[in-house]
Z-matrix of the N, CA and C atoms (Angstrom, degrees):
N
C 1 1.454
C 2 1.533 1 111.02
N 3 1.330 2 116.68 1 -42.92
C 4 1.459 3 120.36 2 -177.69
C 5 1.521 4 111.73 3 -62.29
N 6 1.340 5 118.58 4 -40.50
C 7 1.460 6 120.66 5 -179.69
C 8 1.522 7 110.94 6 -64.94
N 9 1.333 8 117.56 7 -36.37
C 10 1.464 9 120.12 8 176.85
C 11 1.519 10 110.35 9 -65.97
N 12 1.311 11 116.73 10 -40.04
C 13 1.455 12 120.96 11 178.46
C 14 1.520 13 110.20 12 -63.94
N 15 1.332 14 117.26 13 -44.62
C 16 1.463 15 120.75 14 179.62
C 17 1.519 16 111.67 15 -64.55
N 18 1.340 17 118.11 16 -40.09
C 19 1.462 18 120.89 17 178.31
C 20 1.519 19 110.66 18 -63.04
N 21 1.314 20 116.03 19 -36.22
C 22 1.457 21 121.62 20 -178.79
C 23 1.530 22 111.08 21 -61.76
N 24 1.324 23 116.46 22 -31.76
C 25 1.460 24 120.99 23 -175.62
C 26 1.527 25 113.07 24 -101.87
N 27 1.312 26 117.53 25 14.59
C 28 1.468 27 120.78 26 177.26
C 29 1.526 28 109.32 27 -66.07
N 30 1.308 29 114.75 28 147.80
C 31 1.459 30 121.83 29 175.84
C 32 1.523 31 106.68 30 -102.73
N 33 1.326 32 116.80 31 127.52
C 34 1.462 33 121.40 32 179.78
C 35 1.523 34 110.03 33 -87.37
N 36 1.321 35 115.61 34 125.24
C 37 1.460 36 121.96 35 176.08
C 38 1.520 37 106.79 36 -117.92
N 39 1.324 38 115.84 37 115.98
C 40 1.458 39 121.66 38 179.62
C 41 1.523 40 108.54 39 -109.52
N 42 1.325 41 115.51 40 124.59
C 43 1.463 42 121.02 41 179.27
C 44 1.520 43 108.01 42 -115.47
N 45 1.325 44 115.65 43 116.35
C 46 1.469 45 121.65 44 175.05
C 47 1.520 46 106.63 45 -96.66
N 48 1.328 47 116.32 46 125.52
C 49 1.465 48 119.29 47 -178.10
C 50 1.523 49 110.63 48 -130.76
N 51 1.328 50 115.40 49 156.13
C 52 1.460 51 122.25 50 179.55
C 53 1.524 52 109.65 51 -82.82
N 54 1.329 53 115.79 52 121.00
C 55 1.458 54 121.00 53 176.91
C 56 1.516 55 111.94 54 -76.13
N 57 1.329 56 117.04 55 -32.54
C 58 1.465 57 121.85 56 179.23
C 59 1.531 58 109.90 57 -64.98
N 60 1.335 59 116.51 58 -40.32
C 61 1.470 60 122.06 59 179.81
C 62 1.526 61 111.77 60 -79.62
N 63 1.309 62 116.66 61 -5.10
C 64 1.465 63 123.23 62 -179.80
C 65 1.526 64 111.85 63 60.43
N 66 1.344 65 116.28 64 49.40
C 67 1.461 66 121.82 65 177.43
C 68 1.529 67 112.22 66 -88.60
N 69 1.330 68 117.06 67 10.94
C 70 1.467 69 120.30 68 179.85
C 71 1.528 70 110.92 69 -60.95
N 72 1.323 71 117.35 70 -39.08
C 73 1.471 72 120.90 71 179.67
C 74 1.526 73 110.65 72 -59.99
N 75 1.344 74 116.75 73 -46.58
C 76 1.461 75 120.48 74 179.46
C 77 1.529 76 110.91 75 -63.13
N 78 1.329 77 116.05 76 -37.48
C 79 1.460 78 120.16 77 178.82
C 80 1.526 79 110.22 78 -64.40
N 81 1.320 80 116.42 79 -45.85
C 82 1.465 81 120.20 80 179.66
C 83 1.527 82 111.97 81 -65.52
N 84 1.333 83 117.19 82 -34.97
C 85 1.471 84 120.69 83 177.14
C 86 1.526 85 110.60 84 -63.99
N 87 1.344 86 116.61 85 -45.64
C 88 1.463 87 120.44 86 178.83
C 89 1.527 88 110.13 87 -65.54
N 90 1.318 89 116.89 88 -42.33
C 91 1.469 90 121.06 89 179.15
C 92 1.529 91 110.42 90 -59.02
N 93 1.325 92 117.38 91 -47.48
C 94 1.464 93 121.73 92 179.44
C 95 1.522 94 110.87 93 -62.49
N 96 1.332 95 116.96 94 -43.14
C 97 1.464 96 121.48 95 178.99
C 98 1.524 97 110.36 96 -59.22
N 99 1.336 98 116.76 97 -47.05
C 100 1.464 99 120.79 98 -178.55
C 101 1.521 100 111.60 99 -66.55
N 102 1.310 101 116.83 100 -41.47
C 103 1.467 102 120.03 101 179.70
C 104 1.526 103 111.32 102 -66.18
N 105 1.324 104 117.38 103 -33.95
C 106 1.467 105 120.96 104 178.24
C 107 1.527 106 112.42 105 -76.49
N 108 1.329 107 117.08 106 -29.21
C 109 1.463 108 119.90 107 -176.67
C 110 1.523 109 112.85 108 -93.86
N 111 1.339 110 117.65 109 -16.27
C 112 1.464 111 119.74 110 -178.14
C 113 1.515 112 110.89 111 -154.20
N 114 1.315 113 115.34 112 119.93
C 115 1.466 114 118.68 113 175.66
C 116 1.522 115 110.62 114 -78.55
N 117 1.339 116 116.20 115 -2.47
C 118 1.460 117 121.12 116 -179.21
C 119 1.521 118 112.64 117 -86.01
N 120 1.326 119 117.84 118 -3.75
C 121 1.463 120 121.15 119 -175.56
C 122 1.519 121 111.31 120 -100.86
N 123 1.324 122 115.14 121 129.68
C 124 1.462 123 122.11 122 171.61
C 125 1.526 124 105.19 123 -107.31
N 126 1.328 125 117.10 124 101.97
C 127 1.464 126 122.67 125 -169.87
C 128 1.522 127 111.01 126 -103.52
N 129 1.336 128 115.75 127 132.01
C 130 1.465 129 120.10 128 176.09
C 131 1.519 130 109.75 129 -128.26
N 132 1.331 131 115.47 130 141.82
C 133 1.462 132 122.97 131 176.63
C 134 1.522 133 107.88 132 -110.93
N 135 1.334 134 116.42 133 128.79
C 136 1.453 135 121.71 134 -177.88
C 137 1.521 136 110.04 135 -131.60
N 138 1.333 137 116.33 136 131.37
C 139 1.464 138 120.19 137 175.59
C 140 1.524 139 108.00 138 -67.22
N 141 1.348 140 115.78 139 133.80
C 142 1.457 141 119.63 140 -176.85
C 143 1.514 142 112.76 141 -140.67
N 144 1.312 143 114.53 142 -141.51
C 145 1.464 144 122.02 143 -174.06
C 146 1.525 145 112.55 144 -66.62
N 147 1.320 146 114.34 145 154.93
C 148 1.465 147 120.98 146 178.93
C 149 1.535 148 109.72 147 -62.36
N 150 1.321 149 116.03 148 130.75
C 151 1.462 150 121.92 149 178.67
C 152 1.518 151 114.40 150 81.99
N 153 1.329 152 117.09 151 -0.94
C 154 1.466 153 120.73 152 -173.74
C 155 1.522 154 113.04 153 -81.33
N 156 1.309 155 114.70 154 144.48
C 157 1.463 156 124.61 155 162.62
C 158 1.522 157 104.03 156 -152.00
N 159 1.322 158 114.38 157 80.03
C 160 1.459 159 122.57 158 -172.85
C 161 1.527 160 108.63 159 -104.65
N 162 1.315 161 116.68 160 130.96
C 163 1.464 162 120.79 161 -178.25
C 164 1.526 163 108.83 162 -116.61
N 165 1.328 164 115.15 163 122.94
C 166 1.461 165 121.74 164 176.23
C 167 1.517 166 109.03 165 -117.32
N 168 1.320 167 115.61 166 136.35
C 169 1.458 168 121.89 167 173.72
C 170 1.518 169 106.79 168 -114.57
N 171 1.330 170 115.90 169 118.12
C 172 1.468 171 121.76 170 -174.70
C 173 1.529 172 111.23 171 47.33
N 174 1.322 173 115.57 172 48.10
C 175 1.469 174 125.05 173 177.03
C 176 1.524 175 114.68 174 68.83
N 177 1.327 176 118.71 175 12.97
C 178 1.466 177 122.13 176 175.88
C 179 1.526 178 107.58 177 -106.19
N 180 1.333 179 116.63 178 121.41
C 181 1.460 180 121.28 179 179.34
C 182 1.526 181 109.10 180 -68.37
N 183 1.333 182 116.31 181 118.78
C 184 1.466 183 120.74 182 179.69
C 185 1.522 184 112.12 183 -110.73
N 186 1.337 185 116.49 184 -15.63
C 187 1.464 186 119.89 185 176.54
C 188 1.522 187 109.63 186 -153.75
N 189 1.336 188 115.78 187 138.70
C 190 1.458 189 121.95 188 177.06
C 191 1.523 190 109.74 189 -135.50
N 192 1.326 191 116.02 190 113.66
C 193 1.465 192 120.17 191 174.97
C 194 1.524 193 109.84 192 -68.94
N 195 1.321 194 117.05 193 -28.07
C 196 1.462 195 120.34 194 177.30
C 197 1.530 196 110.52 195 -62.37
N 198 1.330 197 117.07 196 -30.75
C 199 1.464 198 121.15 197 179.86
C 200 1.527 199 112.91 198 -91.97
N 201 1.339 200 117.36 199 -32.76
C 202 1.468 201 120.23 200 -172.20
C 203 1.525 202 114.34 201 -106.34
N 204 1.327 203 116.95 202 -15.01
C 205 1.468 204 123.59 203 -177.25
C 206 1.536 205 111.67 204 61.69
N 207 1.308 206 118.19 205 22.85
C 208 1.465 207 121.84 206 -179.69
C 209 1.524 208 109.63 207 -141.46
N 210 1.326 209 115.18 208 159.07
C 211 1.456 210 120.46 209 174.61
C 212 1.528 211 108.81 210 -82.98
N 213 1.333 212 117.47 211 156.28
C 214 1.465 213 119.88 212 -178.54
C 215 1.524 214 112.49 213 -78.35
N 216 1.317 215 115.29 214 155.49
C 217 1.455 216 121.56 215 171.91
C 218 1.530 217 107.83 216 -72.77
N 219 1.324 218 116.93 217 122.58
C 220 1.464 219 121.01 218 -175.03
C 221 1.524 220 112.59 219 -60.49
N 222 1.325 221 117.32 220 -41.25
C 223 1.467 222 119.87 221 -178.17
C 224 1.521 223 111.10 222 -65.31
N 225 1.332 224 117.78 223 -37.24
C 226 1.467 225 120.70 224 177.56
C 227 1.526 226 111.09 225 -62.50
N 228 1.333 227 116.52 226 -39.28
C 229 1.468 228 119.89 227 177.43
C 230 1.528 229 109.08 228 -64.65
N 231 1.339 230 117.54 229 -45.63
C 232 1.471 231 121.43 230 179.06
C 233 1.526 232 111.17 231 -60.99
N 234 1.325 233 116.95 232 -40.26
C 235 1.471 234 120.75 233 177.86
C 236 1.522 235 110.61 234 -62.54
N 237 1.334 236 116.89 235 -39.49
C 238 1.463 237 120.39 236 178.89
C 239 1.524 238 112.06 237 -69.07
N 240 1.323 239 117.50 238 -33.33
C 241 1.470 240 120.37 239 174.90
C 242 1.529 241 108.76 240 -60.35
N 243 1.327 242 116.22 241 -44.64
C 244 1.466 243 120.82 242 179.56
C 245 1.528 244 110.86 243 -63.59
N 246 1.333 245 117.22 244 -45.24
C 247 1.464 246 120.81 245 178.78
C 248 1.526 247 110.94 246 -60.42
N 249 1.324 248 116.35 247 -43.44
C 250 1.459 249 121.38 248 179.73
C 251 1.527 250 110.10 249 -62.45
N 252 1.310 251 117.12 250 -43.73
C 253 1.470 252 122.69 251 178.97
C 254 1.524 253 110.58 252 -58.79
N 255 1.344 254 115.92 253 -37.19
C 256 1.465 255 121.60 254 -178.99
C 257 1.527 256 112.39 255 -83.80
N 258 1.345 257 117.05 256 -1.59
C 259 1.458 258 120.84 257 179.99
C 260 1.515 259 113.47 258 77.35
N 261 1.330 260 116.97 259 18.27
C 262 1.463 261 121.73 260 -179.34
C 263 1.521 262 110.32 261 -96.89
N 264 1.329 263 114.93 262 164.14
C 265 1.462 264 120.78 263 179.32
C 266 1.529 265 110.29 264 -70.98
N 267 1.335 266 115.51 265 134.46
C 268 1.462 267 120.25 266 179.27
C 269 1.523 268 110.22 267 -77.68
N 270 1.330 269 115.82 268 153.51
C 271 1.466 270 122.12 269 -178.18
C 272 1.519 271 110.19 270 -104.01
N 273 1.325 272 115.59 271 166.14
C 274 1.461 273 118.94 272 179.28
C 275 1.528 274 109.82 273 -68.43
N 276 1.322 275 114.91 274 149.28
C 277 1.461 276 122.35 275 -176.17
C 278 1.521 277 109.40 276 -100.36
N 279 1.334 278 115.57 277 130.19
C 280 1.464 279 119.94 278 175.35
C 281 1.518 280 109.11 279 -75.97
N 282 1.313 281 115.18 280 158.42
C 283 1.459 282 120.75 281 177.61
C 284 1.515 283 109.40 282 -98.22
N 285 1.330 284 115.60 283 148.75
C 286 1.456 285 119.99 284 172.42
C 287 1.522 286 107.87 285 -68.72
N 288 1.311 287 116.47 286 148.79
C 289 1.454 288 121.15 287 176.51
C 290 1.523 289 109.17 288 -66.91
N 291 1.321 290 115.92 289 133.47
C 292 1.461 291 120.59 290 178.35
C 293 1.523 292 107.56 291 -78.96
N 294 1.341 293 115.96 292 116.70
C 295 1.466 294 120.35 293 -176.10
C 296 1.519 295 113.15 294 -117.91
N 297 1.332 296 117.03 295 -12.48
C 298 1.465 297 118.74 296 -174.52
C 299 1.525 298 113.36 297 -115.25
N 300 1.314 299 116.45 298 26.05
C 301 1.459 300 120.75 299 179.99
C 302 1.533 301 108.89 300 -98.33
N 303 1.302 302 116.57 301 128.59
C 304 1.460 303 120.95 302 -178.26
C 305 1.525 304 109.04 303 -123.37
N 306 1.310 305 116.53 304 119.05
C 307 1.462 306 121.23 305 177.90
C 308 1.521 307 107.61 306 -108.79
N 309 1.331 308 115.77 307 124.19
C 310 1.465 309 117.91 308 -179.16
C 311 1.502 310 111.64 309 -123.15
């Protein structure tokens, strides 16, 4: 009975990532982080649009790399999973600092 109750209250996190840009590693890193920080998250990684790294929590877009040109802060995503689980309003997600961009 308890496992059914826990499944009922899982938070769905859908991550759409660009396969051409090889963002699968970043998707798996975020997925692992969320799974380790919250057993309430059911995380899926899906190949999508070029340049994408879009994160939705229960079908609400909380981060868009297409709009911000940056990856999301993992802890902010985990915090939003917790807020969503508690039925509270989610907060804006900070972006990770871009450290590997080279303009010549």
